[in-house]
C-alpha positions as CSV (number, residue, x, y, z in Angstrom):
1,M,-10.4,-23.0,81.3
2,Q,-9.6,-26.0,81.7
3,Q,-11.3,-27.3,78.0
4,H,-8.8,-24.7,76.1
5,Q,-6.2,-25.4,78.6
6,E,-6.3,-29.4,77.7
7,L,-6.4,-28.4,74.1
8,M,-3.3,-25.5,74.3
9,D,-1.3,-28.5,75.8
10,N,-2.4,-30.9,73.1
11,P,-2.7,-28.4,70.3
12,M,-2.3,-31.2,67.7
13,E,-5.5,-33.5,69.0
14,I,-7.7,-31.5,66.9
15,S,-11.0,-32.8,65.8
16,Y,-12.9,-32.0,62.4
17,A,-16.5,-32.3,61.8
18,T,-17.1,-34.3,58.7
19,S,-20.1,-36.1,57.2
20,S,-20.8,-40.1,58.0
21,N,-20.5,-41.3,54.8
22,L,-18.5,-39.2,52.0
23,D,-20.5,-40.9,49.1
24,L,-23.8,-39.7,50.8
25,P,-26.0,-39.5,47.7
26,D,-27.3,-35.3,47.3
27,S,-31.4,-36.7,47.4
28,D,-30.3,-38.0,50.7
29,I,-29.6,-34.4,52.5
30,G,-33.9,-32.9,51.4
31,T,-35.3,-36.0,53.1
32,T,-33.6,-36.9,55.6
33,V,-31.1,-35.5,58.3
34,R,-28.0,-37.0,59.2
35,Q,-25.6,-36.4,62.1
36,A,-22.5,-35.1,61.0
37,K,-19.4,-37.0,63.2
38,A,-16.4,-35.8,64.3
39,M,-13.4,-37.2,63.1
40,A,-10.0,-37.4,64.9
41,L,-7.0,-34.9,62.7
42,E,-3.9,-37.8,63.8
43,H,-0.6,-36.0,63.2
44,R,2.9,-38.2,64.2
45,A,3.7,-37.3,68.1
46,M,6.8,-35.2,69.1
47,Q,9.1,-37.4,70.2
48,P,11.7,-36.6,73.4
49,N,14.4,-35.6,71.7
50,Q,12.5,-33.7,68.9
51,V,13.3,-30.1,68.3
52,P,10.5,-27.4,68.8
53,S,9.5,-25.4,65.8
54,S,11.3,-21.8,66.8
55,A,14.4,-24.1,66.3
56,N,14.0,-26.5,63.4
57,L,16.5,-24.7,61.0
58,F,19.2,-24.3,63.1
59,W,18.9,-28.0,64.1
60,Q,18.8,-29.3,61.0
61,W,21.5,-27.2,59.8
62,R,23.5,-28.6,62.9
63,S,22.7,-32.1,62.3
64,K,23.1,-31.8,58.1
65,I,27.1,-30.3,59.4
66,S,27.8,-33.6,61.9
67,R,26.9,-35.9,58.8
68,M,28.9,-35.2,56.2
69,S,31.9,-36.6,55.3
70,T,35.0,-34.6,54.3
71,V,34.3,-35.4,50.9
72,E,30.9,-33.5,51.1
73,W,33.1,-30.8,52.7
74,M,35.2,-30.6,50.2
75,E,32.9,-30.3,47.8
76,M,31.3,-27.6,49.8
77,M,34.3,-25.1,50.6
78,L,35.7,-26.0,47.5
79,P,33.0,-26.9,44.5
80,C,35.4,-27.3,41.8
81,T,36.1,-30.8,43.6
82,R,32.5,-31.9,41.7
83,W,33.9,-32.1,38.6
84,I,37.6,-32.7,39.7
85,R,36.7,-36.3,41.0
86,T,34.3,-37.1,38.0
87,Y,35.8,-35.5,35.2
88,Q,35.9,-37.8,32.4
89,W,39.9,-37.4,30.3
90,S,39.3,-39.1,27.1
91,E,35.4,-37.3,26.3
92,Y,35.8,-33.8,28.3
93,T,39.5,-32.5,28.2
94,Q,39.4,-31.6,24.3
95,V,36.3,-30.0,24.7
96,D,37.2,-28.3,27.5
97,I,40.6,-26.7,26.1
98,I,39.1,-25.5,22.7
99,A,36.0,-23.9,24.5
100,G,38.2,-22.0,27.4
101,I,40.6,-20.6,24.5
102,T,37.9,-19.6,22.3
103,V,36.3,-17.5,24.8
104,G,39.5,-16.0,25.6
105,I,40.3,-15.3,22.3
106,M,36.6,-13.6,22.9
107,L,37.5,-11.6,25.9
108,V,40.4,-10.0,25.3
109,P,39.5,-7.0,23.2
110,Q,36.4,-6.9,25.0
111,A,38.0,-7.0,28.2
112,M,39.8,-3.6,26.9
113,S,36.7,-2.1,25.6
114,Y,34.8,-2.4,28.8
115,A,37.8,-1.2,30.3
116,K,37.5,1.8,28.1
117,L,34.0,2.3,29.2
118,A,34.8,2.4,32.7
119,G,36.8,5.4,32.1
120,L,39.9,2.9,32.9
121,H,42.9,2.3,31.0
122,P,42.6,-1.0,29.4
123,I,45.0,-2.8,31.3
124,Y,42.8,-2.9,33.6
125,G,40.4,-4.9,31.5
126,L,42.8,-7.4,30.8
127,Y,43.8,-7.9,34.7
128,S,39.6,-8.0,35.5
129,G,40.1,-11.3,32.7
130,F,42.5,-12.7,34.6
131,V,43.0,-13.7,38.3
132,P,38.8,-13.6,39.0
133,I,38.8,-16.3,36.6
134,F,41.0,-18.8,37.8
135,V,39.2,-18.0,41.3
136,Y,36.3,-18.6,40.1
137,A,37.1,-21.7,38.7
138,I,37.6,-22.8,42.2
139,F,35.0,-21.3,44.1
140,G,32.4,-20.6,41.9
141,S,29.7,-23.4,41.2
142,S,29.3,-23.0,37.6
143,R,30.8,-25.2,35.1
144,Q,30.3,-23.0,31.8
145,L,30.1,-19.3,33.3
146,A,32.8,-17.2,31.6
147,I,32.9,-14.0,34.2
148,G,35.0,-11.1,34.0
149,P,34.5,-7.5,33.0
150,V,30.6,-6.8,31.5
151,T,28.8,-3.6,29.8
152,L,26.7,-2.7,32.7
153,V,29.2,-3.1,35.6
154,S,31.6,-0.8,33.7
155,L,29.1,1.5,32.8
156,L,28.2,1.7,36.6
157,V,32.0,2.3,37.7
158,S,32.1,5.3,34.9
159,N,28.8,6.8,36.0
160,V,29.3,7.2,39.5
161,L,33.7,7.4,40.1
162,S,33.8,10.3,37.4
163,G,31.5,12.4,39.2
164,I,34.5,11.7,42.4
165,V,37.2,12.9,40.6
166,D,38.7,12.6,37.2
167,P,39.5,9.9,34.8
168,S,42.5,10.5,34.1
169,D,43.4,11.1,38.3
170,E,45.3,7.5,39.8
171,L,42.7,8.4,42.5
172,Y,40.1,6.8,39.9
173,T,41.8,3.7,39.3
174,E,42.3,3.4,42.7
175,L,38.8,3.6,44.0
176,A,37.7,1.1,40.5
177,I,39.7,-1.6,42.5
178,L,38.6,-0.6,46.1
179,L,35.0,-1.3,44.1
180,A,35.6,-4.5,43.7
181,F,36.9,-5.7,46.9
182,M,33.9,-4.0,48.2
183,V,31.4,-5.9,45.8
184,G,33.2,-9.0,47.2
185,A,33.1,-8.2,50.2
186,L,29.2,-8.2,49.5
187,E,28.9,-11.2,47.6
188,C,30.8,-13.5,50.2
189,I,28.5,-11.9,53.2
190,M,25.3,-12.9,51.0
191,G,26.5,-16.2,50.1
192,L,28.0,-17.0,53.7
193,L,24.2,-15.8,55.1
194,R,22.3,-16.9,52.3
195,L,20.4,-13.9,51.7
196,G,20.3,-14.2,47.9
197,W,16.3,-14.5,48.2
198,L,16.2,-11.1,48.7
199,L,16.5,-10.3,44.7
200,R,14.0,-12.5,43.9
201,F,11.7,-9.0,44.6
202,I,13.6,-7.7,42.0
203,S,10.8,-8.3,38.7
204,H,12.5,-9.8,35.4
205,S,10.3,-6.5,34.0
206,V,12.6,-4.2,36.0
207,I,15.9,-6.4,34.8
208,S,15.0,-6.1,30.9
209,G,13.7,-2.2,31.2
210,F,17.3,-1.4,33.1
211,V,19.5,-3.1,30.7
212,T,18.0,-2.2,27.7
213,S,17.6,1.7,29.1
214,S,21.6,0.9,30.0
215,A,22.0,-0.2,26.9
216,I,21.2,2.9,25.1
217,V,23.1,5.2,27.2
218,I,26.4,2.6,27.0
219,A,25.7,3.0,23.2
220,L,25.7,7.2,23.2
221,S,28.6,7.1,25.5
222,Q,30.6,5.6,23.0
223,A,29.9,7.6,20.4
224,K,32.7,10.4,20.8
225,Y,34.8,7.5,19.4
226,F,32.9,7.2,16.2
227,L,32.3,11.2,15.8
228,G,35.8,12.1,16.2
229,Y,35.1,14.6,19.5
230,N,34.6,14.4,23.0
231,I,31.5,14.5,24.7
232,E,30.4,15.1,28.1
233,R,30.4,11.5,30.3
234,S,27.3,11.2,32.3
235,S,24.8,8.1,32.4
236,K,21.8,10.6,31.5
237,I,20.3,10.5,27.6
238,V,19.8,14.4,27.9
239,P,22.8,15.6,28.5
240,L,24.9,13.3,26.3
241,A,22.6,14.0,22.8
242,K,23.2,17.6,24.0
243,S,27.1,17.5,23.8
244,I,26.9,15.1,21.1
245,I,24.7,17.4,19.0
246,A,26.5,20.8,20.6
247,G,30.3,18.9,19.0
248,A,28.5,18.0,15.7
249,E,31.2,21.2,13.9
250,N,33.9,18.7,14.9
251,F,33.3,16.1,13.6
252,S,35.5,13.6,11.8
253,W,34.9,11.0,9.2
254,P,38.1,8.9,9.1
255,P,37.2,7.1,12.8
256,F,33.3,7.6,11.4
257,V,34.0,5.5,8.8
258,M,36.3,3.0,9.9
259,G,34.3,2.1,13.3
260,S,31.0,1.8,11.2
261,T,33.3,-0.7,8.8
262,I,33.8,-2.3,12.2
263,L,30.6,-2.4,13.6
264,A,29.3,-3.7,10.6
265,I,31.6,-6.2,10.0
266,I,30.8,-7.9,14.0
267,L,27.4,-7.8,13.3
268,L,27.6,-9.4,10.1
269,T,29.7,-12.1,12.3
270,K,27.3,-12.5,14.9
271,Y,24.5,-13.2,12.7
272,L,26.0,-15.6,10.5
273,G,27.0,-17.1,14.1
274,R,23.7,-17.2,15.1
275,T,21.7,-18.2,12.3
276,K,24.2,-20.5,10.0
277,K,25.6,-24.2,12.0
278,N,28.8,-24.1,9.8
279,F,29.7,-20.6,10.9
280,R,29.2,-20.7,14.6
281,Y,32.8,-20.3,15.5
282,L,32.6,-16.4,13.5
283,R,30.4,-15.1,16.4
284,A,33.5,-15.5,19.1
285,S,35.8,-14.4,16.5
286,G,34.1,-11.7,14.9
287,P,35.2,-9.2,18.0
288,L,38.9,-10.1,17.3
289,T,38.5,-10.4,12.9
290,A,37.1,-6.9,13.5
291,V,40.2,-5.4,15.8
292,I,43.0,-7.0,13.8
293,L,41.7,-5.7,10.5
294,G,41.1,-2.2,12.0
295,T,44.7,-2.6,13.8
296,T,46.3,-3.6,10.5
297,F,44.7,-0.6,8.8
298,V,46.3,1.4,11.2
299,K,50.5,0.1,11.1
300,I,49.9,0.2,7.3
301,F,48.2,3.6,6.6
302,H,49.2,5.3,10.0
303,P,46.3,8.0,9.7
304,S,46.6,10.7,12.1
305,S,42.8,11.4,12.6
306,I,42.2,8.0,14.2
307,A,43.2,7.7,18.2
308,V,44.5,4.4,19.2
309,V,45.4,2.7,22.8
310,G,49.1,3.6,22.9
311,E,51.3,1.6,25.2
312,I,49.9,-1.3,27.3
313,P,52.0,-2.4,30.2
314,Q,53.4,-5.7,29.6
315,G,53.3,-8.5,32.1
316,L,51.0,-10.4,35.2
317,P,49.7,-8.0,36.8
318,K,51.5,-7.6,40.7
319,F,49.7,-8.2,43.9
320,H,48.0,-4.7,45.7
321,I,46.3,-4.6,48.6
322,P,43.5,-2.0,47.6
323,R,43.7,1.4,49.7
324,E,42.0,4.6,49.7
325,F,39.7,3.1,52.4
326,Q,38.5,6.2,53.7
327,H,36.3,6.8,50.0
328,A,34.6,3.7,50.7
329,R,31.5,4.8,52.1
330,H,30.9,7.1,48.7
331,L,31.2,4.2,47.3
332,I,28.7,1.6,49.1
333,S,25.8,2.6,47.4
334,T,27.1,1.6,44.5
335,A,28.4,-1.3,45.7
336,I,25.1,-2.5,46.4
337,V,23.6,-1.9,42.5
338,I,27.2,-3.4,41.2
339,T,26.2,-6.5,43.6
340,G,22.9,-6.6,42.9
341,V,23.0,-6.7,38.8
342,A,25.7,-8.9,38.7
343,I,24.1,-11.1,41.2
344,L,20.9,-11.1,38.6
345,E,23.1,-11.4,35.6
346,S,25.7,-13.9,37.0
347,V,23.3,-16.4,38.9
348,G,20.8,-16.5,36.3
349,I,23.0,-16.9,33.6
350,A,24.2,-19.7,35.9
351,K,21.3,-21.5,36.5
352,A,20.1,-22.0,33.3
353,L,23.3,-23.0,32.0
354,A,23.2,-25.8,34.7
355,A,19.7,-26.8,34.0
356,K,20.9,-27.4,30.0
357,N,23.8,-29.3,31.3
358,G,21.8,-31.4,34.1
359,Y,23.9,-30.4,37.3
360,E,22.7,-28.5,39.9
361,L,23.9,-25.0,41.2
362,D,23.0,-23.7,44.6
363,S,23.2,-19.7,44.1
364,N,24.0,-18.8,47.3
365,Q,27.5,-20.9,46.4
366,E,27.5,-18.7,43.3
367,L,27.4,-15.9,45.2
368,F,30.3,-16.4,47.4
369,G,32.0,-17.8,44.3
370,L,32.0,-14.7,42.6
371,G,32.5,-12.8,45.9
372,M,35.7,-14.5,46.2
373,A,36.9,-13.6,42.4
374,N,36.8,-9.8,43.2
375,I,38.0,-10.2,46.4
376,F,41.3,-11.6,44.5
377,G,40.8,-10.4,41.6
378,S,40.9,-6.8,43.6
379,F,44.3,-7.5,44.9
380,F,45.7,-7.8,41.8
381,S,44.6,-4.4,40.6
382,A,41.0,-5.8,38.6
383,Y,38.1,-3.8,38.9
384,P,34.6,-5.2,39.2
385,A,33.8,-8.4,37.3
386,T,31.0,-11.0,36.9
387,G,29.5,-13.2,34.8
388,S,28.6,-12.6,30.9
389,F,25.9,-13.8,29.2
390,S,27.5,-13.4,25.9
391,R,30.9,-15.2,26.6
392,S,28.7,-18.0,28.5
393,A,26.3,-18.4,25.7
394,V,30.1,-19.1,23.4
395,N,31.0,-21.4,26.3
396,H,28.4,-23.3,26.6
397,E,28.2,-23.4,22.7
398,S,31.8,-24.7,22.2
399,G,31.2,-27.8,24.4
400,A,32.5,-26.6,27.5
401,K,32.1,-29.4,30.2
402,T,34.1,-28.5,33.5
403,G,35.5,-25.7,35.0
404,L,38.2,-26.4,33.3
405,S,37.4,-23.8,30.3
406,G,37.4,-21.4,32.5
407,I,40.9,-22.4,33.4
408,M,41.8,-22.3,30.0
409,T,40.4,-18.7,29.6
410,G,42.5,-17.2,32.1
411,C,45.7,-19.1,30.7
412,T,44.5,-17.2,27.4
413,M,44.1,-14.1,29.2
414,G,47.9,-14.8,30.7
415,C,49.4,-15.7,27.8
416,A,48.2,-12.3,26.2
417,L,49.5,-10.2,29.4
418,Y,53.0,-11.5,29.1
419,F,53.3,-11.9,25.0
420,L,50.8,-10.0,23.1
421,T,50.3,-6.4,24.4
422,P,53.1,-4.7,22.6
423,M,51.2,-5.7,19.4
424,F,48.1,-4.1,21.2
425,R,50.1,0.0,20.9
426,D,47.8,0.6,17.7
427,I,44.3,-0.9,18.3
428,P,42.4,2.1,17.0
429,Q,39.9,3.3,19.2
430,C,36.6,3.0,17.4
431,A,37.4,-0.2,17.1
432,L,37.1,-1.0,20.9
433,A,33.9,1.3,21.2
434,A,32.2,-0.3,18.3
435,I,32.8,-3.9,20.1
436,V,30.8,-2.2,23.2
437,I,28.4,-0.5,21.2
438,S,27.6,-4.7,19.1
439,V,26.7,-5.4,22.9
440,G,24.9,-2.7,23.7
441,M,22.8,-3.4,20.7
442,S,22.1,-6.9,21.8
443,L,20.9,-5.3,25.4
444,V,17.9,-3.3,23.3
445,D,15.1,-6.2,24.3
446,Y,12.3,-4.4,22.3
447,E,10.8,-7.7,21.9
448,E,10.4,-9.0,25.8
449,A,8.4,-5.2,26.0
450,S,6.3,-6.2,23.2
451,F,6.1,-9.7,24.7
452,L,5.6,-7.8,28.0
453,W,2.6,-5.4,26.5
454,R,0.6,-8.4,25.5
455,V,0.3,-10.6,28.2
456,D,0.6,-8.2,31.1
457,K,0.1,-5.1,31.3
458,K,1.3,-3.9,34.5
459,D,5.1,-5.8,33.8
460,F,5.1,-3.9,30.9
461,L,4.4,-0.6,33.5
462,L,7.2,-1.7,35.1
463,W,9.3,-1.5,32.1
464,I,8.2,1.4,31.0
465,I,8.9,3.4,34.6
466,T,12.4,1.5,34.7
467,C,13.3,2.2,30.9
468,I,12.4,6.3,31.2
469,T,14.0,6.8,35.0
470,T,17.1,5.3,34.1
471,L,17.3,7.0,30.7
472,F,16.4,10.5,32.3
473,L,17.6,10.3,36.0
474,G,20.6,7.9,35.7
475,I,21.2,4.9,36.2
476,E,21.3,4.9,40.5
477,I,18.0,5.8,40.6
478,G,16.5,4.1,37.7
479,V,17.3,1.4,39.7
480,L,16.2,2.4,42.7
481,V,12.5,3.3,40.9
482,G,12.0,0.2,39.3
483,V,12.8,-2.3,42.5
484,S,11.0,0.1,44.6
485,A,7.9,-0.4,41.8
486,S,8.5,-3.7,41.9
487,L,7.8,-4.2,45.7
488,A,4.7,-2.0,45.8
489,F,3.6,-4.2,43.0
490,V,4.3,-7.2,45.5
491,I,2.9,-5.3,48.8
492,H,0.2,-4.3,46.7
493,E,-1.2,-7.7,45.6
494,S,0.0,-8.9,49.0
495,A,-2.1,-6.6,50.9
496,N,-4.9,-7.2,48.5
497,P,-5.2,-10.9,48.0
498,Y,-7.7,-12.5,45.5
499,I,-11.0,-14.0,47.5
500,A,-12.6,-17.1,45.6
501,V,-16.4,-17.4,46.4
502,L,-16.8,-21.1,45.5
503,G,-19.7,-23.2,44.2
504,R,-20.4,-26.5,43.9
505,L,-19.8,-28.5,39.9
506,P,-22.6,-30.7,39.3
507,G,-22.6,-34.0,39.8
508,T,-19.3,-33.6,41.9
509,T,-18.3,-33.4,45.4
510,V,-15.8,-30.5,44.2
511,Y,-16.3,-26.6,44.6
512,R,-14.6,-24.2,42.5
513,N,-14.3,-20.2,41.5
514,I,-18.0,-19.6,40.4
515,E,-15.9,-16.9,37.8
516,Q,-14.1,-19.5,36.7
517,Y,-17.1,-21.9,36.4
518,P,-20.5,-20.0,35.9
519,E,-21.9,-23.9,35.7
520,A,-20.9,-24.3,39.6
521,Y,-24.0,-23.5,41.6
522,V,-24.0,-21.9,45.4
523,Y,-26.4,-22.8,48.0
524,T,-29.2,-20.6,49.7
525,G,-27.8,-18.7,53.1
526,I,-24.4,-20.2,52.5
527,V,-21.3,-18.6,51.5
528,V,-18.2,-20.4,50.7
529,V,-14.9,-18.0,50.1
530,R,-11.4,-19.1,49.4
531,I,-8.2,-17.2,50.6
532,D,-5.5,-17.4,48.3
533,A,-2.8,-15.9,50.5
534,P,-1.3,-15.5,53.7
535,I,-3.1,-13.9,56.1
536,Y,-1.6,-11.4,58.0
537,F,-1.5,-7.6,59.4
538,A,-1.7,-6.6,56.4
539,N,-4.6,-8.3,54.0
540,I,-6.8,-8.8,56.8
541,S,-8.5,-5.3,57.2
542,Y,-9.1,-6.1,53.4
543,I,-9.8,-9.5,53.3
544,K,-12.9,-9.0,56.7
545,D,-14.2,-6.0,53.8
546,R,-14.8,-8.8,51.2
547,L,-16.3,-11.0,53.3
548,R,-18.4,-8.0,55.0
549,E,-18.9,-7.7,51.0
550,Y,-19.5,-10.8,50.2
551,E,-22.8,-10.9,52.8
552,L,-24.3,-7.6,52.4
553,I,-24.3,-8.6,48.4
554,V,-26.5,-11.7,48.8
555,S,-28.4,-11.0,51.5
556,G,-29.1,-7.5,49.7
557,T,-30.7,-9.0,47.2
558,T,-34.6,-9.2,46.4
559,N,-36.5,-10.7,44.0
560,H,-40.4,-8.5,43.6
561,G,-41.0,-8.3,47.0
562,E,-39.6,-11.4,48.1
563,E,-38.0,-11.5,51.9
564,A,-34.3,-10.4,51.8
565,E,-32.0,-13.4,51.2
566,R,-30.4,-14.6,54.8
567,I,-26.9,-15.5,55.0
568,Y,-26.7,-17.7,57.9
569,F,-23.5,-19.7,57.6
570,V,-19.9,-18.1,55.7
571,I,-17.0,-21.3,55.6
572,I,-14.1,-20.1,55.0
573,E,-11.4,-22.5,52.4
574,M,-8.2,-22.0,54.4
575,A,-6.2,-24.9,52.1
576,P,-4.7,-22.4,50.3
577,V,-3.0,-19.9,53.2
578,P,0.0,-21.4,54.7
579,Y,0.1,-18.8,58.2
580,I,-1.6,-16.7,60.0
581,D,-0.1,-14.0,62.0
582,C,-1.5,-12.7,65.1
583,S,-3.0,-9.7,64.3
584,A,-5.1,-11.9,62.2
585,V,-6.4,-14.2,64.1
586,Q,-7.4,-11.2,66.4
587,A,-8.8,-9.9,63.4
588,L,-11.1,-13.2,62.9
589,K,-12.2,-13.2,66.3
590,D,-13.7,-9.6,65.9
591,L,-15.2,-10.9,62.9
592,H,-16.7,-13.9,64.8
593,Q,-17.9,-12.4,67.0
594,E,-19.1,-9.7,65.1
595,Y,-21.1,-12.7,62.4
596,K,-22.5,-13.7,66.2
597,S,-24.5,-10.6,66.8
598,R,-25.9,-11.3,63.8
599,E,-26.5,-15.1,63.7
600,I,-24.0,-16.2,61.0
601,Q,-21.8,-18.9,61.9
602,I,-18.0,-18.7,60.7
603,A,-16.5,-22.8,59.5
604,I,-13.3,-23.1,59.0
605,S,-12.3,-25.8,55.9
606,N,-8.9,-27.8,55.3
607,P,-6.8,-25.5,57.3
608,N,-2.8,-26.8,57.4
609,K,-0.9,-27.7,60.4
610,K,0.9,-24.7,61.1
611,V,-2.6,-22.5,60.7
612,L,-4.2,-25.2,62.6
613,L,-1.8,-24.5,65.4
614,T,-1.8,-20.7,65.8
615,L,-5.6,-20.9,65.7
616,S,-6.0,-23.2,68.5
617,R,-2.7,-21.5,70.5
618,A,-5.2,-17.9,70.2
619,G,-8.2,-20.0,71.6
620,L,-9.9,-19.1,68.0
621,I,-10.5,-23.1,67.7
622,E,-12.8,-22.7,71.3
623,L,-14.2,-20.0,70.4
624,I,-15.5,-20.8,66.6
625,G,-16.1,-24.1,68.3
626,K,-14.5,-27.4,67.4
627,R,-17.7,-29.2,64.9
628,W,-17.0,-25.7,63.1
629,Y,-13.5,-26.9,61.6
630,F,-13.6,-29.7,58.7
631,V,-11.7,-31.6,56.2
632,S,-13.7,-30.1,53.3
633,V,-15.5,-27.5,51.7
634,H,-18.3,-30.7,50.9
635,D,-18.5,-31.4,54.7
636,A,-18.8,-28.2,56.2
637,V,-21.5,-27.7,53.2
638,K,-23.4,-30.4,54.3
639,A,-23.2,-30.1,58.3
640,C,-24.6,-25.9,57.5
641,L,-27.4,-27.6,55.5
642,Q,-28.6,-30.0,58.3
643,Q,-28.0,-27.3,61.2
644,M,-30.5,-25.4,58.6
645,Q,-33.1,-27.6,57.7
646,S,-32.8,-28.0,61.8
647,F,-33.5,-24.5,62.6
648,Y,-35.0,-22.9,60.3
649,G,-37.3,-25.4,58.5
650,P,-37.6,-26.6,54.8
651,L,-34.8,-25.4,52.3
652,P,-36.0,-23.2,49.3
653,S,-37.3,-25.9,46.5
654,V,-35.7,-26.7,43.4
655,R,-38.2,-24.2,41.0
656,D,-37.6,-21.3,43.9
657,A,-34.1,-21.6,43.5
658,I,-34.2,-21.8,39.8
659,S,-35.9,-18.6,39.8
660,R,-34.3,-16.5,41.9
661,Q,-31.1,-17.2,39.1
662,Q,-33.2,-14.5,37.1
663,Q,-32.6,-11.6,39.6
664,Q,-30.2,-9.2,39.1
665,G,-26.6,-8.6,41.1
666,F,-25.3,-11.1,42.7
667,T,-27.0,-14.2,42.1
668,Q,-27.2,-13.4,38.6
669,K,-24.7,-15.7,37.9
670,L,-25.7,-18.2,40.3
671,W,-27.8,-21.5,40.4
672,K,-29.5,-21.2,44.0
673,Q,-30.5,-24.9,44.4
674,E,-31.0,-27.1,47.4
675,D,-28.9,-30.0,47.7
676,G,-32.5,-32.6,47.9
677,E,-32.2,-32.8,43.3
678,S,-31.2,-35.9,42.4
679,K,-28.8,-35.8,40.1
680,S,-30.5,-36.5,36.9
681,D,-31.7,-32.8,37.2
682,Q,-28.2,-31.4,37.9
683,E,-26.5,-29.3,35.3
684,P,-23.5,-31.5,33.6
685,L,-20.3,-30.0,34.0
686,L,-19.8,-28.2,31.2
687,P,-16.0,-27.1,29.4
688,P,-14.9,-23.8,30.2
689,R,-16.0,-20.9,27.3
690,E,-14.6,-19.2,24.6
691,V,-13.9,-15.6,25.8
């Protein structure tokens, strides 16, 4: 007990057993017994004023805050000061202005189209592309991200609000504005509490499957403007398909021909802008060109069968505090889904653009910037906005260097609201629908599905599950099922970690997975395993079962009546183990007692500082014995071989060890040979075999 107390008082003064000479030739093991000596693992002593580990994060944060200068405070609170301080006026001004105006020209028709998709009047799309852009330019950390209304968020807004109130009711608009406030508040909270890491559990396969199925629903929901008759508003493919088929007798040719023509023009300009360097500008101007052509046709011929947008209020949005908070509880789940989708889309795009332009991006600051944009936007009649992939790509390709491009986009939207809205009255609704459908077609990610099928069937299964459930059960259920499936896969992988049996590469002291390196050999009576995961309550039972399985497989093999192999040592390589919890420590204690009753010794190799401290505090180091903790696997194997020679007599000869290789089962893949074999007899390291 006294020794244990000393160990607890000085947990970092732990000795590791190691061989006296790491360059000891293999041939010496079989002839001479060399005693292993204890080598202290030294760590920097803890200073009197050093903070305990449990409070490290808080004290590190406090220390960082206390050392921050005024400029650093400004950069943290207002990220725009980072590029303002270093702005190169002669080099950046022209490209930022051109990029901002280009994105603004692209955003005007898109904003109206997305508002129609959301079930709102087109003016609210223009409002959503105005104030949030200015706010994001101040609080956002990305310099090229173009925010505003997007297709997925618009579809989510329509899907939820149409189930609460009719889109023609004024309450519908109020709830959409309230939703923007709620989404902004959630994003700000996640940013301030630095909770962006939660979204890492959502697989890219889930996002891709969700986006693909949503794109199909988006395209079908806009079919009514092409077909000339109303269809049921739904986020499920079956009701949409039934509604389209049921109303086929009301089909009208004029909107179909005009919509298809405009869609073809948009797709052609997008293709030319993507593939031809000289026509790059067409990618941004395609939607506007198509809308201008459609509007011109309507103004000249006045076709009665083609529906138009109608009157759009002129002027900038007025200050408007969100109301109808009594309905907030019905919108919480939707706000969470929209927040997740918005963050995944925006932060992913922002990180990619930051990497391409050579600056760092803080994900949590990005969340806060998006949240502030939505909160302030809700005060000026905007519905939820987030980063757009297509507009951000155009902004980057146009040469945008700083947030000034976003400010110019906002100015372009302001000019459109103040001067151009009377010209929007005769825009054909089929033209706006063509813009939405063209975006939806680009979101169908069949290439990703093909890639997942070739690379990882598990991820392909996630993609299929998410895609099918979103199509047939709706967007919210699809997201829920996809995220749940993703988490289930994560939990399964964590609860069933990979455990490798290690063998020694010939001619080296390196130990590697025998499945990956068939030429590696193991020693008779010793099993070396590596656990490639944290050890905690959820996976410790699986780990114990696997260790017992390895022992039984090895000890149960026989060779023509020979006595069954005997396992004397189990070496656990803990270098890949980042931490171990109390349940796992207790399970290791039980495993030690079980092995002890069968005269099997556990040895621990190379645990990290955190794991070592946990084992020390739990008394496991003293229970197993300090002499059975090693710096490397090779040291542990040598010590075990010495122990076997001392207590169990001479080791098997090389010939006997090699002959056992012929037996069926576990040892069929392995070379059993003693450490007394000379290097000249060892098999050289072979290159990996082709499959």
